N, C-alpha and C positions, 0 to 999 in steps of 0.2 A: 700236399699241394694245396697255397695259399690260393686263395678266390681271387680276382682279377676284377677291377674296377676301372671302368673306361669313360670319364667325362668329359663333355667339349662345351665350352661357350661360342655362338657365332664371334669370328674372326672380325675384328672393329675394323671400317673407314677410317682413315686418320684426320679426322678435321681438326683437331686441335682446339674444337669448341665442347670440351668437357662440363657436362655437369652432372649431377648425382643419378640421372638417368642411366647413364651409363656404368653406373656402378653396379646396380641391379642384381644384372644377368650374373657378372662374374662374384660377385658375392655372398648369392646362393651357390654356384657349384665349389666355389671357394668351401664353404661350409659342411655340403655334403662329400666334398673328396677328404676335408678331414676327417669326419664321422667315419666313413671307410676306411682310413687309414686308421683311425680309432679302434676299430674293428679287427683290426690285425691283415686287413685283405690289402693288395698289391694293386697300387690306385695310379693309375697317371691320370693326368688334368692337364689340359691343354685348353691354350687362348691364342689370341694373336691379330695380326694385321691384315686388311684386305688395301692392296696398295697398286692394284692394277684398274684401268678403266679410263673413261672419258673424265671422269669428276676429275684424278687426279690429272691426268694431261691439262686440262683446262687450267686449273689454279695455278699449277705450274706458270703455264706459259703467260699469264696473267701478270704471276709476277719476276718472270722475266730469269726463271731457271730452269733447273732439268727437276724431273718428276722425282727423283733421288736425293735431290738437294732441299725439294718442298717437303719432302717424308720424314727423313730423318731425324729430325727434331721434334716434330709429331710424336714421331712412334715414343722416343725417349719420355718425351710425356707423360705419353700414356703409362710407361715401364714405370714410371716416376709414381704414377697416381697406385698404378697397382703394389708398389711398395709401401705407400704412406697407408693405405687399406691392409696391408699383411698378407696379399694373396698369394698364395702357396703351390701357384702353377707346378707344371713340372717341366712342360716347354712352351716356350712362347716362339709363335712362328711367323714368318712374315713371308707371306704371298712374291716377293722378290729373292726371297732363298733360294739359292741356284738348285739345289737339289730339289724344291718343291719345283719348281721351273720345267725340271728335267721330267718329274713323275707326270706333270699335264701334257705336256708333249706324248710320252710314251701312251697315257692313256688314251689321248686320239688316236693315234697310229694303231692301236688295239681295238678302237670302234672303229676307225675309218674301214682297217682291212676285216672285219667281221660284217662288214655292209651297213651296220649303225647308224654313219653316218654319209650322210652323198651332199654333192654341190646342188646349190638352186639359185634362185634371187629372191633375197626377203623385200618384203614390201608391208610396214608395218609402226606403227606407232612406240617412239621411244622417249622414257623418261630416264632423265641423264640423271636427277637427283636417287632414283633408286637402281637404275643399271638395270630396267624392268623394259619386256617390251611386249606390247598388246594390240589384239586386233581392234579396229574400230567400234566392234561390238563390247567388247570386255570396256571401252571406256566410260566414264560417268562424267554426262555434262562435257565430253570432249577433253575430258582432263584423265590424270591418271587416277586408277582407284585405290592407290595404294593411298598414296600421300597428296591426291588435289592438285598436285601442279600442272603447269603445262607439256604436253608431250610434243614432237614433232615427227612430222611423217617423214620415211626415209627409207629407200630404195637402195640394193647394192648386191651385189652378187655373195653369198655366202655358203656357209656350210651348215650343213641342216642337222640333227639328232631326230632320229627315230622315235620322240616320245606317244605320239597315239597307238605304237604296236604296242606298249607298258601298261595301256591304261585300262583292260582288265585284268592284268595280275596285280596291278597296286589296289585295285577295288578288293581283290580277293585276298590281299592281304591284310588293308582292314576289316573285311570279316573273319580272316581265321586269326588274326591278335588286334581282339580289341584294344591291347594296352598299349600297341604300336603308336598310336599316336593319342596324347591328351593334353587336355582336358577332352575330356569326348564332344562338344561341342566345336573342335577343332574338326574333325572327322566330318559332321554335315556340313561344315563349310566347303570342304577339300569337295566332298562327293557335290554336291549341289551349287558349287560355283563354277567348279574345274569338270571335275570329271563326266558329270552327266551331260552335260552340253558339248562335252566334245573336246577331247584336246589334241589340238595341232602342234604338228612338229617342232621343234624350237632349232629358234636359230643360234647358233654355235660358234659362230665366226664375225669378225668387223673387219673390213678393210678400210675403213675411214677412220680407226682407230689405232693410232699405232705402240703407245704404251701400253704393252702386252705381252703373254708368251706368245710366241709366234707358229705357226702348224708347221711339221716337222715335215708336212706332205706338199705345204703351199706357204712358201715362206710370207707372202702379201699380205696374209689372214691372221688375225691376230684371235687367242682364245678367248671367246665371250667371258667378259667379268667373273659370274656366276660359276660359271662350269670349274672357270680357274680358283675361286673362291671354296665351292663345295669340296675340289680335292684335296684341301688342306687334310681335312678329316685322315685320309690315310696315307698321303705324302709325309706327314708328319711322324707319322708310326714306318717309313721305311720302305713303302709298296712300290713295287718294281724297282727299286732297288739293288746295290748288291749286298746289304745285308738289312733284311726283311724279318729278322728276330723280333724285333717290336712288334710288328705288324701281325705276326704268326700267334703274339702272345696275345696281346690286346682286342684287333678285330674280332667280332663286330662290336662297334662301339654301344655302352649299357645304357649310354642317356646323350643326346645331343639337347642343350637347353638353350630356346632360340626365343625372342620376344615375335610376338602373336605377326606381327607385318610380315616377315618372312616364313613362315611356315609352311607356304603356296615350293616354297623352294627347295627346303628340308625334305618335306611330306610326301611330293608328287618328284618335281625330278630328280631328288638322289637319288631315292630308293631304284626309279628306272635306269640311273646310270650304272648304277651300281649290281643290279638284274643283267645289263650288260655285257657287264664286263664278267659278270659269272662269279659276284662276289654277295658274302650274306648281307643283309640289310640293318640298319641299324636296331639293340631292343627295344629304344623306345625313341620320342621324340617327344618333347614339351614344348608347346607352345605358351609359355605365360603373360601375361597382360603387363599393361603400362604402369611406369610412373606417370598419375598426372599434375598439372600444374594448373590451377585455376579453370578447371576440368578438360584441360584438352594436354595431348601429350609432348613431354620437354621436349622442345627442338631449338635450334638456332634464333629461327624470327621472334616463340614465345620467349626465350629467355630472354629478348633486348625489351619485349613489353611488358617483364614482371616488374612490379617498383619495389617490392619490397620483400623481396623473396631469398634469402643466400643459400643459392642452388650450386655454388663453385666447391667442388667436392676437396680442394686443397683448403681451403678458407672455415671449410665444417671441419675438417679432421683439426685444423688446427686450435680453430674453439673450442670442441666439446672432443676431440679424440678418436681414435680410430673405430675404438670400439662400442661407442656411442651412435654412430653412424652405421656402422654396420649392424646394431642390433634395430634402428629403427629400420633399416631395409628390409631384415628379413623378421620383424615380428609385424611392422604395422601393414603390410601389404596383405589381402587374402593371395593365397596363393591361386594362382589360375584366372584371379580377376584383376581389374584396375582399381589401382591404389592412388591417393592423394598427397601431395609433398606441399606441406606449409609448413613454414620456421616455429609457428604454435605447436602444432602435432610433433616433432620432434624434440622440441623442449619439456611436451609434458609427457612421451615417453621416457624422456631421459631422467626426469624429478619424478612421477609416479612409480616407474619400474626399476630405475637402476640405481637414483640415489634412494629412495624413501625406502622400498622393500628390501633389495637384497643390499646395499648398502650401508642397510641401517641392520642388518640380521647380519653381517658381515661386523660390524663397527659395535655395535650393540655385545657382540655374543665375546668379540675379543676382551673387550672393557672390562666385561664381569669377570670373565678368568682370570685377567689382569688387578682386578680389584680385589678378588675374595680367594684367588688362590698364588698369587703372585708372580702370573703368567703361566703359571704350568698347568698342562692339561691334568684334573681330578681323576679320578676311579673313573668307572661306570658302575653304577650300584644296581641293584634288582628295577625291573620295572614297574612303575607305578600308574596308576590313572589313564590318564590322556597321552602314555607314552608311549604305547603300541600302536597309536593313530601315526603322531610322526615318522616313529620308524619303520612303520608300512608307509607311508607316502615316498618317505624316502627309498626303501628297497623296493618299490613296483614304479618306478619313476623311469628306471633304465626300459624296461618293457615297453610302457607307454613312448618315449621318444623317439626308440628304436621301430615303432611301429609307424609313427608318423614319419620319420625319416624316408623309410622306405615307400612312402607316397609322397615324397619330395614337398612335404608341408612343412616346412621349418618354423611359421608364425604357430604350428598347432605344437611341434615339438617343445617350443618356446614356450608357451601355456605352459606346458605337462610341468616343464621345472620350475614355471614361477610360481606355480601353484605347489608345489613343496616350500618356496621360502616362503610363501605366505603363509602354508600352515606352520611352519618354523615361526615366523614373527605373530602368529595368533597364537600358539605352545609356550612362548614368554609371558604374554600376557594372561595364558593362562595358570601359568606355575609361577608367576611373582619372585622371579628366584631374590630382589634386593630385600623382600619379607623375608624368604627361607635366611637369608642370611644374619638377619637378627635374632636367631635362635638357635645356638650351639649345637642343641638335639637335633636340629634338621642340615648339620654341616654336610653329614651325607647324602642328604636328599639333593642339596644344592650341587655338590658333584658331581648327582649323574644328571640331573637338568642340566648343564652344562657342558658335561662331554655330550649328552643328545643332539645338542644344538651347535657345538663343533662336528660333529660327524654327520649333520646335517648338509653344515656349511662345504667341508670337505667333497661328498655326494652330490651336490648341486654345482662344484667347481668342477668336478672333473667332467659333467655332463653339458657345462658350458664351454668348453675349451674349445668344439668346433665353432662357436659364434663368438664369443667374448675371448681372443687369441689373447690379448695383453692381460687383461682382467681377472681372468679365471687362473691364471700361471700366478700371478703376484698374489691371489688369497688361497692357492695352495701353501706356495713359500712359506707366508705370512704365520700358515696352522700347522707348519713343523714338516708338510709333504714333499715331496718332486712336483716341480712345475711338469716333469713328463708322464705325471700318474693316467696311466689309462683303464679302460673299461673293465678289465682285467681285478678291479680292487675298487670295485661300489658295494661290497656286502661292508652291511652297517657293523661297525667297532674295529674298524682296520685301525682307526687312529689308537695308538699306545698311551697308556698313562704318564704322564711324566713331560709329555713332548711339548717342548716352549711353545709359545702361544705367541704372537707379536703383535702389537695391534697398529694397522698399515693408517697413515693419513687417508681421510675420506678418498673412496675407490672413483665416486661419481659425487662428485660438489654440486649440492642443490643450488638451484637457479633463479634469481628474481627472475619470474617471464616476461613481467610487465617493465622491466627495466632493459635485460635483454633484448627484446624485439622492437625498444626504442633504438635501442645501439645500434643492432643490424639495420633497422632501415637509413640510419643515417651511416650507416658505414655502404651501404647499397647506394644508397645516393651518391654519397662523395667518390664512389668507383664508377660511378653511368659518366659523375664532369669529368676524372679525371682520364676517362677512355674517349670521352668527345673532344677535350684539351690536345691529348695523344694522335687524336686522330686529324686535327686542327695542323698540328705541328708536322705531320707524314703528308701532308701535300706538298709535294717537290715544285718546288721553286725552278721555273725555267727562264731564258733570257730573250732578249727581242730578235734574236735571231731563229730560236726555236719558235716563238710566236706568228712569224713572218711567215714560216713554211705551214700554214694551215690557212686556204684560201674559203675565203667566206664570201657570199655572195646576196641579193636579193634575189629571190625566186615566186613565181607565182603559181598555187596551186589552180589549176585547169582540170580539173578530173580527180575523182576520189573515190575508191570501195574497200569494201573490209577484204582481209586477204581469209581465205577459205580455210577453215578448221584450226580459228585462231579468234580470241575473243579480244586481244590485246595489238592485233596489229592492224595497221591501216595502209591500201596503197595508194600513193599519192602520184599524179603525173602532176609535173612542174616545169613552168616553163621558165628558162633562164636565161634571159635575152634573146639571141636564136635558138635557142640550143633547147629541148627538152628531154627532161629525166624523169627516169623511175626511180621513185625513192618510197622504200617501207618505214614506217614508222610507228614505235611502240604505243602509241594513244590514244588507241580505240576507245577507253574507258571514260575519255577527256575531252574527246570530240569525235560529232557522229559523221560520216561521211560529207552529207550535206552541210555541213557547217564549215569543213575544210576548201570546198569548191569557192575561188574568188579571193581568199586570202594571203596574204603576202609575207611570205615567209624567211629566215635567216638560215641556206643551207651551206653545209659545208661541201664543197665541192670536191676537193683531190683526196677524197677516202676513195681505198681502194675498191672497185665494186664489190659485191658479194650476194649472193641466194639466200635470202631465209625465207623459208617455207616454198623454196619452190620460186619466188617472185625476186627480179632482179631488184637491187638497193643500190642506186647511183648516188649517193650520199647522204648526209644526216641534217634532217631537220630540227633547230634549236628551238629546247624551250626551257622554261625555269619551273623549278621544284620549292615548291614551300616546305613546313616542315611536317605536317599532314600528309605529304607524297602527292599533293592534287599538283598538275601541270598545268603550263599557261607557254602559249607559243610567244618565241620573243620577235616583236617584228619593229618595223623601221619605225619614230615618232614621226615623221611628215610620209605624206605618198611619195614614193619613190617607184622608177620604175624597174621590170624587171631586169636583172643582168647587173643592176648595178654592185660595184663591192664594198663591202663593210671592213673598214679602219679601225 
């Protein structure tokens, strides 16, 4: 019976702002999945998109479209990016898939029936970008401890999952299975930051968010987006469906690969849910580090600030090829730790490893066989001198690569393969085939040297197949082998004498780094200018009738105070003629409450009233913003009594 291997990436929120950081986890998982398939294992590799929740609901509303209309093109973009990077997933799940939604509802039914879900009232702080709920004690300087952004105080009727009940079992899980959560530093984070201080029961439903999976026993509630998202790992296998064959075959997961920022959900909430459902927990969760740029995690705001980094995966693949991008991600970042992306680091890796080392070895070997033996592989003669070292390095590589991949350490695995490539390049210098070719008596020796090199190239190409999915196959076919060659063909001596060896065009052309960096800098600046121009054009024109609908009046601020638990909001009491209104403005970083009192301001007076942080806002104060984001109040040029209309 084949050994099975089930590997998952986290499912991605379809933001549309795809950058090279999004590719990291998926490329690692793809290499692992391909490696295990080459071992002859039955592999199921899952990825997908997380499509419910407040973020999607808000973004769709902003654009005046339905959530699905907003999401569908973004999901298509993500799938296209995975195609460009040659990602070989077995299933792409969307949390809007009907079978997934049914599974989520059945999970809630089971937990409700068992008493692990109960109704109460939620009061806490919610971070919309992270879709995370926090207690006041967990906030850092009043902000989300994960992303550092503002949170909102929310109160609503909710259903709760008895997470606190499972804290002792989760601690025991960590103690009994030290490999469950890796790297080990993540265990310390979970224990010290969450488990030891004590787990609170988890709010698992929302009434204020409508874009989600409705609870089967209470339709006015929608499932908390993180429970919905985590359930994908079992819904994708048919859990609680009419056909549970895949679930019975592949669960429990061998590996959930996630970014370190979402370890809490996967290493605490997810195992607790599985325990409550009576299911086995995953064998391992790995929380890898971040791909940093300028010392910070890549994000939409960070991308906007970057002046000369080409971090768009579409553009990177277009310029350098999928294999080069995959190789950089797999080789450059120390596994488990943060790594840094710069254009220069990418280009240096392409030149040093791919063009100089691998490309040079393949090209020189094929060229010498072509020059000295008419492109036909010579016989392998008896071993002499340094032959044994090269053969030993080539034969021993698989064991080392396999050991590294079992530790999920792709950089180490690639380092072992390129150590053999390096040894082969050194072997060329040691044996000097060009000198051997001048002596007819050394022809047999020359043939043996070139055979050893060709065999080393073949073995390295097979080992590189999970990582360089295009180049490895091209190398194999040019050396007369099947592109489908597997790990069962790694014995040295597999190439047959008489095989036709073809010289390839450079598989990784050498790049003039200085020239390329200048071109990239120009390209990035050009794209930024195009984007700014497009944004200007996008501004929708309105008619005079549209503008006439906006009521603008002069007001006078008669009182002002900060809004509790917010560093951005001020609460102004504004007199507008005979009327006094409550207005909330996001200007606390630009004006103090004391400065605001007595100021004449322009107020939009026919906006629908809303509550912000629990404070009623009956209008909007107009401000001007400069290119640095600094705000200035828009005020009448001449002193005008409050209540005057602005025309």
